[in-house]
C-alpha positions in Angstrom: -64.0 46.5 46.1 -64.6 42.7 47.0 -61.6 40.6 48.4 -60.7 37.4 46.7 -59.2 34.9 48.7 -57.3 31.8 47.2 -57.4 28.7 49.0 -54.0 26.7 49.4 -55.0 24.1 46.2 -55.9 27.0 44.0 -52.4 28.8 44.7 -50.7 25.5 44.1 -52.7 25.2 40.5 -51.7 28.5 39.6 -48.0 27.8 40.2 -48.3 24.8 38.4 -49.9 26.6 35.4 -47.2 29.1 35.4 -44.7 26.3 35.5 -46.1 24.8 32.7 -46.1 28.2 30.7 -42.5 28.7 31.4 -41.4 25.3 30.2 -43.6 25.6 27.2 -41.8 28.9 26.5 -38.1 27.5 27.2 -39.3 24.8 24.4 -40.2 27.3 22.0 -37.0 29.3 22.7 -34.9 26.2 22.2 -36.6 25.2 19.3 -36.0 28.9 17.6 -32.4 28.6 18.7 -32.1 25.2 16.9 -33.8 26.8 14.0 -31.3 29.8 14.1 -28.4 27.2 14.3 -29.7 25.4 11.2 -30.5 28.3 9.2 -26.9 29.7 9.9 -25.3 26.7 8.8 -27.1 26.4 5.7 -26.2 30.2 5.0 -22.6 29.3 5.8 -22.7 26.3 3.7 -24.2 28.1 0.8 -21.6 30.9 1.1 -19.0 28.5 1.4 -20.2 26.6 -1.7 -20.6 30.0 -3.7 -16.9 31.0 -2.8 -15.5 27.7 -3.9 -17.5 28.1 -7.2 -16.1 31.6 -7.5 -12.6 30.3 -7.0 -13.2 27.4 -9.5 -14.3 29.7 -12.2 -11.3 32.0 -11.6 -8.9 28.9 -11.5 -10.5 27.6 -15.0 -9.8 31.2 -16.2 -6.3 31.4 -15.0 -5.5 27.9 -16.2 -6.7 29.0 -19.7 -4.9 32.0 -19.7 -1.8 30.1 -18.7 -2.2 27.4 -21.8 -2.8 30.2 -24.2 0.3 32.1 -22.7 2.4 29.0 -23.1 1.4 28.4 -26.6 2.2 32.1 -27.4 5.7 31.5 -26.0 6.3 28.6 -27.9 5.3 30.3 -31.1 8.1 32.7 -30.4 10.7 30.4 -31.9 10.5 28.1 -35.1 9.2 24.8 -34.6 12.8 23.4 -35.2 14.0 25.9 -32.3 11.5 25.6 -29.7 12.7 24.4 -26.4 12.1 20.9 -25.4 11.2 21.4 -22.0 11.0 24.6 -19.6 8.8 26.7 -17.5 7.8 30.0 -16.3 5.9 31.8 -13.5 3.9 35.1 -13.1 1.3 37.1 -10.9 -1.9 38.0 -12.2 -4.8 39.3 -10.1 -3.5 38.4 -6.7 -2.5 34.7 -7.8 0.6 33.1 -8.8 0.8 31.0 -12.3 3.3 28.4 -12.2 3.8 26.4 -15.5 6.3 23.7 -16.7 6.2 22.2 -20.0 8.0 19.2 -22.0 7.6 17.9 -25.4 5.7 15.0 -25.8 8.5 13.0 -27.5 9.7 12.2 -23.8 7.1 9.8 -23.6 6.4 6.5 -25.6 3.5 6.5 -27.9 1.3 3.5 -27.7 0.0 3.9 -31.3 3.5 4.4 -33.1 6.1 2.7 -31.0 7.4 -0.5 -32.0 6.6 -3.8 -30.3 10.7 -4.0 -29.3 10.4 -0.7 -27.5 7.0 -1.7 -25.5 8.3 -4.9 -24.6 11.5 -3.4 -23.3 9.6 -0.7 -21.5 7.5 -3.7 -19.4 10.9 -5.3 -18.9 12.4 -2.2 -17.5 9.5 -2.0 -14.9 9.9 -5.5 -13.6 8.3 -8.0 -16.1 9.5 -11.1 -16.9 10.6 -11.2 -20.6 8.4 -13.5 -21.8 5.5 -12.0 -20.2 6.9 -8.6 -21.4 6.6 -9.9 -24.9 3.3 -11.0 -24.7 2.0 -7.7 -23.2 3.8 -6.0 -26.1 1.9 -8.2 -28.3 -1.3 -7.5 -27.1 -0.5 -3.7 -27.2 -0.1 -3.9 -30.9 -3.0 -6.0 -31.5 -5.3 -3.9 -29.8 -4.2 -1.1 -31.9 -3.9 -2.8 -35.4 -6.5 -3.3 -38.0 -5.5 -7.0 -38.9 -5.4 -7.7 -42.7 -8.2 -10.4 -42.7 -11.3 -11.2 -40.6 -9.5 -14.5 -39.4 -6.9 -12.6 -37.5 -9.7 -10.3 -35.9 -11.7 -13.3 -35.0 -8.7 -14.9 -33.2 -7.7 -11.9 -31.3 -11.3 -11.4 -30.0 -11.0 -15.3 -29.2 -8.3 -14.4 -26.7 -10.9 -12.3 -24.6 -13.3 -14.5 -24.9 -11.2 -17.5 -23.8 -10.3 -15.1 -20.8 -13.9 -14.9 -19.9 -13.8 -11.2 -21.0 -16.9 -9.6 -22.4 -15.0 -6.7 -24.1 -13.2 -7.2 -27.3 -10.1 -5.4 -28.4 -10.4 -1.9 -30.3 -8.6 -3.4 -33.3 -7.8 0.5 -34.2 -5.4 3.2 -32.5 -5.6 3.9 -28.8 -8.2 6.8 -28.1 -6.8 7.2 -24.4 -3.7 6.3 -22.6 -6.4 4.7 -20.1 -7.4 2.0 -22.7 -4.3 0.3 -21.6 -6.4 -1.2 -18.6 -8.4 -2.8 -21.0 -5.8 -4.9 -22.8 -5.9 -8.6 -22.4 -3.2 -9.8 -19.4 -1.7 -6.7 -18.2 -2.3 -6.3 -14.4 -3.6 -2.9 -13.0 -0.6 -2.3 -10.9 1.6 -2.5 -13.9 -0.8 -0.4 -15.9 -0.3 2.2 -13.1 3.2 2.5 -13.6 3.4 2.5 -17.5 0.8 5.5 -17.4 3.1 8.1 -16.6 5.7 7.2 -19.4 3.4 6.8 -22.1 1.1 8.9 -24.3 -1.2 9.0 -27.7 0.4 12.4 -28.8 3.8 11.7 -29.6 3.0 11.0 -33.0 6.5 9.5 -33.8 7.8 5.9 -33.2 10.9 7.1 -31.3 11.5 9.3 -28.2 13.8 12.1 -27.2 16.0 10.5 -24.8 17.2 14.2 -23.9 14.0 14.9 -21.8 12.6 11.3 -21.4 12.6 9.5 -18.0 15.2 7.1 -17.7 12.8 4.1 -17.9 11.6 5.5 -21.3 15.5 6.1 -22.3 16.0 2.3 -21.2 13.4 1.1 -23.6 14.9 2.0 -26.5 15.9 -1.3 -28.8 19.7 -1.7 -28.5 20.0 -0.1 -24.9 22.5 -1.7 -22.8 22.8 -1.0 -19.1 26.4 0.3 -19.3 25.1 2.9 -22.4 22.1 3.8 -20.2 24.5 4.7 -17.3 26.9 6.6 -19.0 24.2 8.7 -21.2 22.0 9.4 -17.9 25.3 10.9 -16.1 26.2 12.8 -19.2 23.2 13.9 -21.1 22.8 17.2 -19.0 26.2 18.4 -20.7 25.9 16.7 -23.9 25.1 18.3 -27.2 21.4 17.7 -28.5 22.5 17.1 -32.2 22.1 13.8 -34.0 25.9 13.1 -34.2 26.5 13.2 -30.6 23.6 11.4 -29.8 24.8 8.7 -32.3 28.2 8.6 -30.5 26.4 8.3 -27.1 23.8 6.0 -27.7 25.4 3.7 -30.0 23.0 1.1 -31.4 20.1 2.8 -29.6 20.4 6.1 -31.2 18.2 4.5 -34.3 14.9 4.9 -32.4 16.1 7.9 -30.4 16.4 10.1 -33.8 12.8 9.5 -34.7 11.6 11.1 -31.5 10.2 14.0 -32.9 6.6 15.5 -31.9 5.0 18.9 -32.5 2.9 18.3 -29.1 3.7 19.7 -25.5 2.5 18.6 -22.2 1.9 21.4 -19.8 1.6 21.2 -16.0 -0.6 24.5 -14.6 -0.4 25.4 -11.0 -2.8 28.5 -9.9 -3.7 30.1 -6.9 -3.1 32.4 -4.3 0.3 31.8 -2.7 0.3 29.6 0.5 -3.5 28.5 -0.1 -5.4 25.9 -1.8 -4.1 25.8 -5.3 -5.6 24.4 -8.4 -3.9 22.3 -10.9 -4.4 21.2 -14.4 -2.3 19.3 -17.1 -3.0 20.0 -20.9 -1.3 18.7 -24.2 -1.3 21.2 -26.8 0.2 21.7 -30.5 1.4 25.4 -30.8 0.8 26.8 -34.7 -1.9 24.2 -35.6 -3.6 25.7 -38.4 -5.2 29.3 -38.2 -5.4 28.9 -34.9 -2.3 29.7 -32.1 -2.6 26.2 -30.9 -4.7 23.1 -30.8 -5.7 21.6 -27.4 -5.6 17.9 -27.4 -6.5 16.9 -24.0 -6.8 18.9 -20.6 -7.3 17.4 -17.0 -8.2 19.6 -14.3 -7.3 18.2 -10.7 -9.0 20.7 -8.6 -7.9 22.4 -5.3 -5.5 20.7 -3.3 -2.9 21.9 -0.5 0.4 23.6 -1.9 2.6 20.8 -0.4 0.7 18.2 -2.2 1.3 19.7 -5.6 4.9 20.6 -4.7 5.6 17.0 -4.1 4.2 15.8 -7.4 6.4 15.9 -10.5 4.9 16.7 -13.8 2.7 13.6 -15.0 
């Protein structure tokens, strides 16, 4: 067998080649590792997305079930005997469902409330009386169809003079959010008004036994002294018309008009201690042939349990 001899230079070239191969192999391993990491992250993200999607579907079904159950519970009583507010909770498929409800007469209806009540609401929220009066006039003008074309053109001209391209609806509010489009009402004021108003009350008055203090204060004829005495005593007061008339005095007139078939629901669902889903819905129980009619629903998505507990019902 012939013997092969390597010179020093050839040996170094072999070592260089081996080193190059080793480095290339290491780069390939690094690239494969990076690819594995990317694929793993993508699979993890996909799994999380699928889990969140499954949770959202389950939460939607639970919220729908809670709405239907609320309607059936309200239907157990005759319309005139239904509770004005209340709530319940139950466990279903490993989830907790918490429902609170209140009659929509707890809110001022933007489409049916008097101009005086709207003006008082703005004043209660800190607006000067003159500005509050103008805001109320603009709200009434937005929701009303003028008796002639000249009045409609005059109202539209106000918006044009303010440099606005939009025009007033001249018809009932289709959503409380339209209040932000009414001429002259600041956005900061709209944010404070929205939790106190609705378009589903359907009556010109409110129910003072369940309404927020700001809403009760907006009743025409209300005084600070009457308001204070009423709020201090309403938890123990009888809810009949005669008692309210004696307690509210001149403000009882619009309170007596506060009747609504609609209820606002606040629904929170999800496993205890984990992310929970919340939704708000407005329903009319026993509407037509159906057990209830859904007027509005707004889903808020997953939120920490603490954040939901900190919020009061809108």
